[in-house]
N, C-alpha and C positions, 0 to 999 in steps of 0.2 A: 464591466471590468474596472472602470475608473472609480466607482463606489468602493469596490473591494480594495483597490490600490490605495486610495487616499483616506478612506474612512476606516476600513478594516485592517489596513496595513498589510495587505496581501495574505491575510489569514482567514480561515473559516470562522464564523462567529458562533460561539457555543450557545448564546442566548437564542439566536435565530434557529439553531439546530434543535434545541429542546422545545421551542415553541411549536415547530413543525411536528416534532415527535409526539408531543402531548395532543396536538390537534388530530393526529392519526388515531390516537387512543379513543377519541370520541366517536369515530366511525364504527358502526356495528360490524363485528367480525363476520357475521352471517352474510352481510352484503358483499364482503370481499370473497367469501367462498362461492357465491353465485357467479362471480366473474372469472374464477380460476380456469375453467375449461376454455372459455373464449380467449383468454390471454395465452394459454399454452398451445392452442390450435391455430394461431395466426400463421399465415404463410409468409415466411421471410425470404422466399425466393433464393437468390444467389448467396444470401447470408446464412442459409440454413446449416451448411456444413461448418461454417465458422462458429456458429452458436453451439453446435454439437461438440466441437473440439474443445471449446471453453468449458462446457459442462463436464466433459470427460476429464479435463485437466484438474478441475477443482474437486470432483467427486470420482475417485478411482475404485469405489466399491464394486465387487464382483460377487455374484451368487447371493445367498441369504446369510446375514450375520445377525446373531441374537444380541440384543442390548442387555446390559446388566439390570438386575432387579430394582436398582435405585434410580433408573431412568425416569424422568418426569414426563407428564403429558403437557401438551400445549395449553390445555385448559388450566393446569396447575401453575403455569409459569407466571410469576409476578415480578414487579419491579424490585430489584435488590437494593439494599442500602448502599452498596458500592457497585462499581462496574455498570452503572445505569446505561451508559452508551451501548454496551453490548446487548443489553435487553432491548432497547429501542431499535437498534439496527437489525437484530435477528427477528424481533416481533413484527417488524414492518412487512415481512414476507411469511412468517409462520402463521399469521392470522388468516391466511388464505386457505389453510388446510384444516382437516377434521381436528377438533380440540382433544379428541381421545388419542391421537397419535403421540408416540413417545419419542424422545430424543435426548441426546447428551450435548452439552455445550461447555467448553472450557474457556473462560475469559482470560485476558491478560496476554503477556508475552510468552507464547507457547513454543518451546524449543525441543519438545519430545513428542513422540507419537503415542497417543493414548491406547490402552489395551482393547478398547472397544470403540466403534465408530462415534465420533463426536464432532460437532462444529467448532472450528477454531479460527482465529484471526491469522495465525502464522504457523508454519510447520517447517521441518528440515527439508531441504531440497533433495538430498541424496538418500538412498535406501528405500525400504518399503514404507511409504507414508500413507497407505490407502485409508487407514483409520482416521487420518486427519482430513476432514472434509472442510474445505476453505469457504468461508462466507466473507462478505464485505463488512467487516466489523470495525468498530472504533473509527469509522470513516471520516468523521468531522476532523479528527486529528491527522489521519494518514492521507486521505485523498484531497489534497489541496493543489489545484493547478492554477497557475497565474500567467499573466500577460507581461512579457518583458519587451520593452521598447528600445533597449540598448543593443545594437548589433554586436556580434562576437568581436569583430575587428576593433571596436571602440573601447573594449574592456581592458583592464589592467592585466599584464602578463604575470599574474600571481595566482597561487592557490590559496583560497580563503578557507579558514576552518575555525569554528567556534563550538566548544563543547566543554563538558566537565572533565572529559578525558579520564573517566573513572574506571571503566572496564579495562582489563589488562591489555587487550589489543589496541584500544584507543590510547592508553597511557604509553604503550610502546611507540606508537606513531609519533606522539608528541615529543617523547624523549629523544627520538632520532632526528626529527625534522624541525623542531620549533625555532631553531636559529638559522634555518636554511634561507638564503636570499630570495628564493622563489616562493617562499611560503609566508603567509600572515596567519599564524596560529596563536590563539589565546584561550586560556581556560576561563570559563565563565560560570557563574553560579545562579544566574537569573537575569531578568530584564534590568535590574538596578545596578548590575555590575558595570563598571566603567568601560569594559572591553566588549560589552554586549553589542551585537549588530542585528538590526532587523532584517527580514527577508529582502526588502528593497535595497538595503545597503550591501547585501551579498552580490547583487546583480552588477556591481561595478567591476567584478573580477571574472576572468575567463574560465577559471577552474574552481569548482566548489567541492570540498571534501565531503564524502558521503559514506562514512564508516558505519557498519552495523553496530547496534547497541547490544541490548539483551537479546533481541531477535533481529528484525530488519532495520535498515536505516530509514528513519521516519522522514528525513528530508529528501530522499531520492526522488519521490514522485514530483514534488514541486521543482526540484532542480532540473529534471528532464523536460519540464514544460517551459524552461527559460532558454535564453540564447547563450548560457554558460554550459559547461560540460561537467558532469559528475565524475569524480575521480575516486576509485575504490578498488579493492580486490574483488575477485569473483564471489558473489553472495553465497551464503550457506543456508539462508532461510528465505521463505517466500510468503507472500500474502495474495490477496485478490489481484494485485498488480503483476503477478506471475513473474517474479524476479528470476525464477529458474529458466525463463526463456530469453532473458537478455543476453546479447552476444557481446563478448569482450571486444573493445576497440571498434565496435560498431555502434552500440548504444551508449557507451560510457568508456572512459579511459581506464583500462584494467591494470592494477598493480599486482606485483607478486605478494604473497601472504606475509613476507617479511619486510615489505615496503622498500626494499633496497633499490628498486628501479625507478623511484619517483622522479629524480632529476632527469634521467634519460627520457622518460615519457613526457614530462612537461616541456623540455627543450625541443623535443621532436615536433610536438604540435604547435609550439610557438613558431618554429621555423617552417612549418607546413600548414599555414592557416586554411588552405583549401580543404585539406583532409579533416581538419578540426571542424570546419563548417559542415561537412558531410555528417559527422557524428551528431552535431546539433540537429540537423534535419531528420536524421534517423530517429533520434530521441523524440522529436515532436510527433512523427508518424506513429511511434509506439504509444505515446500518451493519448493520441487522438482516439484510439479504439475504446477508451474508457469513458468517453464523453457523450456517448449515445444513451441517454437516460432510459428510454423505453426498452432498448435492447439489453442494457445492463439489468433492468428489473426482471425481464423474462429469463435471463440466464440464472439469476438468483432463484427464481421460482422453480426452474428445471433442476437445479442442484438439489433443492429441497425435495422435490418430487422423487428424484432418483434415490435420495437417502431414505425416504419413507418406504419406497418400494423394496429396497434391499434390507431393511431392518424391522419393519412392522408386519 
């Protein structure tokens, strides 16, 4: 953790990520396929039901669903010029399956449900989203958990927020609250911006703004791993992090969609630090479930297996 904190500045390193990904490409896929049955048949004991629930959450397909004629096979899948991270993250587990199997994958910030079953990084939480089969994609950017050595009680009684505040809902939040005495909000355009703050610098504050962007809030995962509290409205989109299962005012401080209750919420938790500390602990327990590497890999394989069973 100290290496990540002091050398990598509490961020996942893209060079290391791509080095590992390219290393996996050198391993023959046929060797991976010989291990699939063993990996899927492992007895997980008391964790079996938990794993099944996670698989059912990500993959809600029922019955048989035909894929469109332009669906590609695993064997045809190659490294794209763009969205390479989506290729490497999906191929990490696709390579365990028959190369003749077909699939669909939509890279990027997906806020709609595709007309046929496809793998996505993100999907709408509400409504019929069964065609959106969630995989852990673009994980180097999104799945970043850090160690925070500053206790909640030692942090500043302020909400910190750094963003371009470009999207309409983010712009609205900034316009309403950028001069509020309980907020430290600044528009930033990049690391060279004088108002830019690193992840480590955010940790001096009790409350960290975590507004959704084009889909999910990218910073939510690392915020919930700290001793600060994420502040946001109820999420509308979800990823492998299962944002749809987060409980308002249990895992994060929940704001109304018009942000009108911000001061009320912040003052309450400033005045009730014991309740704020409970939210911090709840968030840590929630994050911990994603740190079991072997279990996470098996869940990914089971999501894929179910997809191929329902579509091929």
